[in-house]
DSSP file (Angstrom, degrees, kcal/mol; ACC not computed):
  #  RESIDUE AA STRUCTURE BP1 BP2  ACC     N-H-->O    O-->H-N    N-H-->O    O-->H-N    TCO  KAPPA ALPHA  PHI   PSI    X-CA   Y-CA   Z-CA
    1    1 A X     >        0   0    0      0, 0.0     4,-2.0     0, 0.0     5,-0.1   0.000 360.0 360.0 360.0 -39.4  108.6  103.8   95.0
    2    2 A X  H  >  +     0   0    0      1,-0.2     4,-2.2     2,-0.2     5,-0.1   0.873 360.0  53.2 -64.6 -35.3  110.8  100.7   95.1
    3    3 A X  H  > S+     0   0    0      1,-0.2     4,-2.6     2,-0.2    -1,-0.2   0.885 106.5  52.2 -66.1 -38.5  108.2   99.0   97.2
    4    4 A X  H  > S+     0   0    0      1,-0.2     4,-2.2     2,-0.2    -2,-0.2   0.889 109.4  49.8 -64.3 -38.8  105.6   99.7   94.6
    5    5 A X  H  X S+     0   0    0     -4,-2.0     4,-2.6     2,-0.2    -2,-0.2   0.907 110.9  49.7 -65.1 -41.1  107.8   98.2   91.9
    6    6 A X  H  X S+     0   0    0     -4,-2.2     4,-2.9     2,-0.2    -2,-0.2   0.933 112.5  45.9 -64.4 -45.0  108.3   95.1   94.0
    7    7 A X  H  X S+     0   0    0     -4,-2.6     4,-2.7     1,-0.2    -1,-0.2   0.887 112.6  51.5 -67.0 -35.5  104.6   94.6   94.7
    8    8 A X  H  X S+     0   0    0     -4,-2.2     4,-2.3    -5,-0.2    -1,-0.2   0.922 111.8  46.9 -63.7 -42.9  103.9   95.2   91.0
    9    9 A X  H  X S+     0   0    0     -4,-2.6     4,-2.4     2,-0.2    -2,-0.2   0.921 113.2  48.4 -64.6 -43.8  106.4   92.6   90.0
   10   10 A X  H  X S+     0   0    0     -4,-2.9     4,-2.7     2,-0.2    -2,-0.2   0.904 110.6  51.5 -64.1 -39.9  105.1   90.2   92.6
   11   11 A X  H  X S+     0   0    0     -4,-2.7     4,-2.6     1,-0.2    -1,-0.2   0.916 110.3  48.9 -61.7 -42.4  101.5   90.8   91.4
   12   12 A X  H  X S+     0   0    0     -4,-2.3     4,-2.5     2,-0.2    -2,-0.2   0.904 111.6  49.3 -64.4 -40.4  102.6   90.1   87.9
   13   13 A X  H  X S+     0   0    0     -4,-2.4     4,-2.5     2,-0.2    -2,-0.2   0.917 111.2  49.3 -65.3 -42.3  104.4   86.9   88.9
   14   14 A X  H  X S+     0   0    0     -4,-2.7     4,-2.5     2,-0.2    -2,-0.2   0.933 112.2  48.3 -62.1 -45.1  101.3   85.7   90.8
   15   15 A X  H  X S+     0   0    0     -4,-2.6     4,-2.3     1,-0.2    -1,-0.2   0.914 111.7  49.4 -61.7 -42.1   99.1   86.4   87.9
   16   16 A X  H  X S+     0   0    0     -4,-2.5     4,-2.4     1,-0.2    -1,-0.2   0.893 110.7  50.9 -64.2 -38.9  101.4   84.6   85.5
   17   17 A X  H  X S+     0   0    0     -4,-2.5     4,-2.2     2,-0.2    -2,-0.2   0.902 109.7  49.3 -65.1 -40.8  101.5   81.6   87.9
   18   18 A X  H  X S+     0   0    0     -4,-2.5     4,-2.2     2,-0.2    -2,-0.2   0.902 111.4  49.9 -64.7 -40.0   97.8   81.4   88.1
   19   19 A X  H  X S+     0   0    0     -4,-2.3     4,-2.6     1,-0.2     5,-0.2   0.922 109.6  51.3 -62.3 -43.4   97.5   81.6   84.3
   20   20 A X  H  X S+     0   0    0     -4,-2.4     4,-2.5     1,-0.2    -2,-0.2   0.899 109.7  49.6 -62.0 -40.9  100.1   78.8   84.0
   21   21 A X  H  X S+     0   0    0     -4,-2.2     4,-2.1     2,-0.2    -1,-0.2   0.905 110.9  49.9 -66.1 -40.3   98.2   76.6   86.4
   22   22 A X  H  X S+     0   0    0     -4,-2.2     4,-1.0     2,-0.2    -2,-0.2   0.924 112.8  46.4 -63.8 -43.0   94.9   77.2   84.5
   23   23 A X  H >X S+     0   0    0     -4,-2.6     4,-0.9     1,-0.2     3,-0.5   0.898 110.6  53.7 -65.1 -38.9   96.6   76.4   81.2
   24   24 A X  H >< S+     0   0    0     -4,-2.5     3,-0.6     1,-0.2    -1,-0.2   0.876 104.8  54.0 -64.3 -37.4   98.2   73.3   82.7
   25   25 A X  H 3< S+     0   0    0     -4,-2.1     6,-0.3     1,-0.2    -1,-0.2   0.753 105.3  55.0 -70.2 -21.4   94.8   72.0   83.9
   26   26 A X  H << S+     0   0    0     -4,-1.0    -1,-0.2    -3,-0.5    -2,-0.2   0.697  89.5  92.0 -82.3 -19.5   93.5   72.3   80.3
   27   27 A X  S XX S-     0   0    0     -4,-0.9     3,-2.4    -3,-0.6     4,-0.5  -0.491  95.9 -94.9 -74.0 142.5   96.2   70.1   78.9
   28   28 A X  T 34 S+     0   0    0      1,-0.3    -1,-0.1    -2,-0.2    -2,-0.1  -0.395 114.9  11.6 -58.6 128.3   95.5   66.4   78.6
   29   29 A X  T >> S+     0   0    0     -4,-0.1     4,-1.1    -2,-0.1     3,-0.6   0.319  98.2 110.8  85.1  -8.7   96.9   64.8   81.7
   30   30 A X  H <>  +     0   0    0     -3,-2.4     4,-2.6     1,-0.2     5,-0.2   0.795  65.2  65.6 -68.9 -28.1   97.4   68.2   83.3
   31   31 A X  H 3X S+     0   0    0     -4,-0.5     4,-2.3    -6,-0.3    -1,-0.2   0.848  99.4  52.9 -64.4 -31.7   94.8   67.6   85.9
   32   32 A X  H <> S+     0   0    0     -3,-0.6     4,-2.5     2,-0.2    -1,-0.2   0.900 109.1  49.1 -67.6 -39.3   96.9   64.8   87.3
   33   33 A X  H  X S+     0   0    0     -4,-1.1     4,-2.6     2,-0.2    -2,-0.2   0.932 112.1  47.9 -65.1 -44.9   99.8   67.2   87.6
   34   34 A X  H  X S+     0   0    0     -4,-2.6     4,-2.4     1,-0.2    -2,-0.2   0.909 112.4  49.8 -62.5 -41.6   97.7   69.9   89.3
   35   35 A X  H  X S+     0   0    0     -4,-2.3     4,-2.4    -5,-0.2    -1,-0.2   0.899 110.7  49.7 -62.8 -40.9   96.3   67.3   91.7
   36   36 A X  H  X S+     0   0    0     -4,-2.5     4,-2.6     2,-0.2    -2,-0.2   0.911 110.8  49.3 -64.5 -42.2   99.8   66.1   92.5
   37   37 A X  H  X S+     0   0    0     -4,-2.6     4,-2.2     2,-0.2    -2,-0.2   0.919 112.1  48.2 -64.2 -42.9  101.0   69.6   93.2
   38   38 A X  H  X S+     0   0    0     -4,-2.4     4,-1.9     2,-0.2    -1,-0.2   0.903 112.2  49.3 -63.7 -40.5   98.0   70.3   95.4
   39   39 A X  H  X S+     0   0    0     -4,-2.4     4,-2.2     1,-0.2    -2,-0.2   0.900 109.7  51.7 -63.8 -41.2   98.6   67.1   97.3
   40   40 A X  H  X S+     0   0    0     -4,-2.6     4,-2.5     1,-0.2    -2,-0.2   0.890 106.4  54.2 -63.8 -38.5  102.3   67.9   97.7
   41   41 A X  H  X S+     0   0    0     -4,-2.2     4,-2.2     1,-0.2    -1,-0.2   0.917 108.5  49.1 -61.1 -43.0  101.3   71.3   99.1
   42   42 A X  H  X S+     0   0    0     -4,-1.9     4,-2.2     1,-0.2    -1,-0.2   0.896 110.9  50.3 -63.3 -39.9   99.2   69.6  101.7
   43   43 A X  H  X S+     0   0    0     -4,-2.2     4,-2.4     2,-0.2    -2,-0.2   0.894 109.3  50.5 -66.1 -39.9  102.0   67.2  102.6
   44   44 A X  H  X S+     0   0    0     -4,-2.5     4,-2.4     2,-0.2    -1,-0.2   0.900 109.2  52.0 -64.8 -40.2  104.4   70.1  103.0
   45   45 A X  H  X S+     0   0    0     -4,-2.2     4,-2.0     2,-0.2    -2,-0.2   0.923 110.9  47.4 -60.4 -44.2  102.0   71.9  105.3
   46   46 A X  H  X S+     0   0    0     -4,-2.2     4,-2.1     1,-0.2    -2,-0.2   0.896 110.3  52.5 -64.1 -40.4  101.7   68.8  107.4
   47   47 A X  H  X S+     0   0    0     -4,-2.4     4,-2.4     1,-0.2    -1,-0.2   0.895 107.4  52.1 -62.7 -40.7  105.4   68.4  107.5
   48   48 A X  H  X S+     0   0    0     -4,-2.4     4,-2.3     1,-0.2    -1,-0.2   0.908 108.4  51.1 -62.5 -41.7  105.8   72.0  108.7
   49   49 A X  H  X S+     0   0    0     -4,-2.0     4,-1.7     1,-0.2    -2,-0.2   0.913 111.2  48.2 -61.4 -42.2  103.3   71.3  111.6
   50   50 A X  H  X S+     0   0    0     -4,-2.1     4,-1.9     2,-0.2    -2,-0.2   0.904 109.7  51.4 -66.4 -40.8  105.2   68.3  112.6
   51   51 A X  H  X S+     0   0    0     -4,-2.4     4,-2.0     1,-0.2    -1,-0.2   0.907 107.5  53.1 -64.0 -41.0  108.6   70.0  112.6
   52   52 A X  H  X S+     0   0    0     -4,-2.3     4,-1.6     1,-0.2    -1,-0.2   0.894 108.2  51.8 -60.0 -38.3  107.2   72.8  114.8
   53   53 A X  H  X S+     0   0    0     -4,-1.7     4,-2.0     1,-0.2    -1,-0.2   0.868 106.5  53.5 -65.1 -36.3  106.0   70.1  117.2
   54   54 A X  H  X S+     0   0    0     -4,-1.9     4,-2.4     2,-0.2    -1,-0.2   0.866 104.5  55.1 -66.7 -35.8  109.6   68.7  117.2
   55   55 A X  H  X S+     0   0    0     -4,-2.0     4,-2.0     2,-0.2    -1,-0.2   0.910 108.4  48.5 -63.2 -41.6  111.0   72.1  118.1
   56   56 A X  H  X S+     0   0    0     -4,-1.6     4,-2.3     1,-0.2    -2,-0.2   0.912 111.6  49.5 -64.1 -42.2  108.7   72.3  121.2
   57   57 A X  H  X S+     0   0    0     -4,-2.0     4,-2.6     1,-0.2    -2,-0.2   0.884 108.4  53.7 -64.2 -37.5  109.7   68.8  122.2
   58   58 A X  H  X S+     0   0    0     -4,-2.4     4,-2.3     2,-0.2    -1,-0.2   0.904 108.7  49.0 -63.7 -41.3  113.3   69.7  121.9
   59   59 A X  H  X S+     0   0    0     -4,-2.0     4,-2.2     2,-0.2    -2,-0.2   0.923 112.4  48.0 -63.3 -44.4  112.9   72.7  124.2
   60   60 A X  H  X S+     0   0    0     -4,-2.3     4,-2.4     1,-0.2    -2,-0.2   0.903 111.1  51.2 -63.1 -40.9  111.1   70.6  126.7
   61   61 A X  H  X S+     0   0    0     -4,-2.6     4,-2.5     2,-0.2    -1,-0.2   0.907 109.0  50.5 -63.3 -42.3  113.7   67.9  126.6
   62   62 A X  H  X S+     0   0    0     -4,-2.3     4,-2.1     2,-0.2    -1,-0.2   0.911 110.5  49.6 -62.0 -42.2  116.5   70.4  127.1
   63   63 A X  H  X S+     0   0    0     -4,-2.2     4,-2.0     1,-0.2    -2,-0.2   0.914 111.8  48.4 -63.4 -42.5  114.7   71.8  130.2
   64   64 A X  H  X S+     0   0    0     -4,-2.4     4,-2.6     1,-0.2    -2,-0.2   0.888 109.0  53.1 -65.2 -39.0  114.2   68.3  131.6
   65   65 A X  H  X S+     0   0    0     -4,-2.5     4,-2.5     1,-0.2    -1,-0.2   0.908 108.6  50.1 -62.7 -41.1  117.9   67.5  131.0
   66   66 A X  H  X S+     0   0    0     -4,-2.1     4,-2.4     2,-0.2    -1,-0.2   0.907 110.9  49.7 -62.9 -40.8  118.9   70.7  132.9
   67   67 A X  H  X S+     0   0    0     -4,-2.0     4,-2.8     2,-0.2     5,-0.2   0.922 110.8  49.1 -63.4 -43.9  116.6   69.7  135.8
   68   68 A X  H  X S+     0   0    0     -4,-2.6     4,-2.6     1,-0.2     5,-0.2   0.918 111.6  49.3 -63.1 -43.2  118.1   66.2  135.9
   69   69 A X  H  X S+     0   0    0     -4,-2.5     4,-1.8     2,-0.2    -1,-0.2   0.919 112.3  48.3 -60.8 -43.0  121.6   67.5  135.9
   70   70 A X  H  X S+     0   0    0     -4,-2.4     4,-1.7     1,-0.2    -2,-0.2   0.923 114.2  45.7 -64.6 -44.7  120.8   70.0  138.7
   71   71 A X  H  X S+     0   0    0     -4,-2.8     4,-1.6     1,-0.2    -1,-0.2   0.873 110.5  53.0 -67.3 -36.8  119.1   67.3  140.8
   72   72 A X  H  < S+     0   0    0     -4,-2.6    -1,-0.2    -5,-0.2    -2,-0.2   0.838 109.9  48.7 -71.1 -30.3  121.9   64.7  140.3
   73   73 A X  H >< S+     0   0    0     -4,-1.8     3,-0.6    -5,-0.2    -1,-0.2   0.873 113.2  47.5 -72.5 -36.3  124.5   67.3  141.5
   74   74 A X  H 3< S+     0   0    0     -4,-1.7    -2,-0.2     1,-0.2    -1,-0.2   0.754 114.9  42.7 -78.1 -25.2  122.5   68.2  144.6
   75   75 A X  T 3< S+     0   0    0     -4,-1.6    -1,-0.2    -5,-0.1    -2,-0.1   0.114  77.1 137.2-111.5  21.9  121.7   64.6  145.8
   76   76 A X    <   -     0   0    0     -3,-0.6     3,-0.1    -4,-0.1    -3,-0.1  -0.386  63.2 -99.7 -69.4 148.6  125.0   62.9  145.2
   77   77 A X        -     0   0    0      1,-0.1    -1,-0.1    -2,-0.1     3,-0.1  -0.344  46.2 -95.5 -65.7 145.3  126.1   60.6  148.0
   78   78 A X        -     0   0    0      1,-0.1     2,-0.2    -3,-0.1    -1,-0.1  -0.316  45.1-104.0 -62.6 145.1  128.6   62.0  150.4
   79   79 A X        -     0   0    0     -3,-0.1     2,-0.4     1,-0.1    -1,-0.1  -0.476  33.3-129.2 -71.3 138.1  132.1   61.2  149.6
   80   80 A X        -     0   0    0     -2,-0.2     2,-0.3    -3,-0.1    -1,-0.1  -0.701  19.2-156.8 -88.5 136.9  133.6   58.5  151.8
   81   81 A X        -     0   0    0     -2,-0.4     2,-0.2     1,-0.0     3,-0.1  -0.795  30.0 -96.5-108.0 156.9  136.9   59.1  153.4
   82   82 A X        -     0   0    0     -2,-0.3     2,-0.1     1,-0.1     3,-0.1  -0.496  48.0-105.1 -70.0 138.3  139.3   56.5  154.6
   83   83 A X        -     0   0    0     -2,-0.2     2,-0.2     1,-0.1    -1,-0.1  -0.379  36.4-111.6 -64.7 140.9  138.9   55.9  158.3
   84   84 A X        -     0   0    0      1,-0.1     2,-0.2    -2,-0.1    -1,-0.1  -0.504  35.8-107.6 -71.7 138.8  141.6   57.4  160.4
   85   85 A X        -     0   0    0     -2,-0.2     2,-0.3     1,-0.1    -1,-0.1  -0.454  32.7-120.3 -68.2 138.5  143.8   54.7  161.9
   86   86 A X        -     0   0    0     -2,-0.2     2,-0.1     1,-0.1    -1,-0.1  -0.583  30.3-110.1 -78.1 136.2  143.3   54.4  165.7
   87   87 A X        -     0   0    0     -2,-0.3     2,-0.3     1,-0.1    -1,-0.1  -0.423  32.4-117.0 -66.5 140.3  146.4   55.1  167.7
   88   88 A X              0   0    0      1,-0.1    -1,-0.1    -2,-0.1    -3,-0.0  -0.585 360.0 360.0 -78.2 135.5  147.8   52.0  169.3
   89   89 A X              0   0    0     -2,-0.3    -1,-0.1    -3,-0.0    -2,-0.1   0.466 360.0 360.0 -90.2 360.0  147.7   52.2  173.0
């Protein structure tokens, strides 16, 4: 029952929002506002796509950093020790 109330409330809000947008487009100069809002929505969508791409790049970068660390530990040059002094005869 609570879910039905929530969906009813959301439906009412959506309907009210659509009505408001229609009224706004009828107001002089309102078409520019509606156009700006639509343009902003497109820009936000594009921004979300780019951010998702950055997350993938970050994961790849982390994996590469781990590989480089692993390889640099495994291929380090052997440590040099001081030569032992030769006994004098």
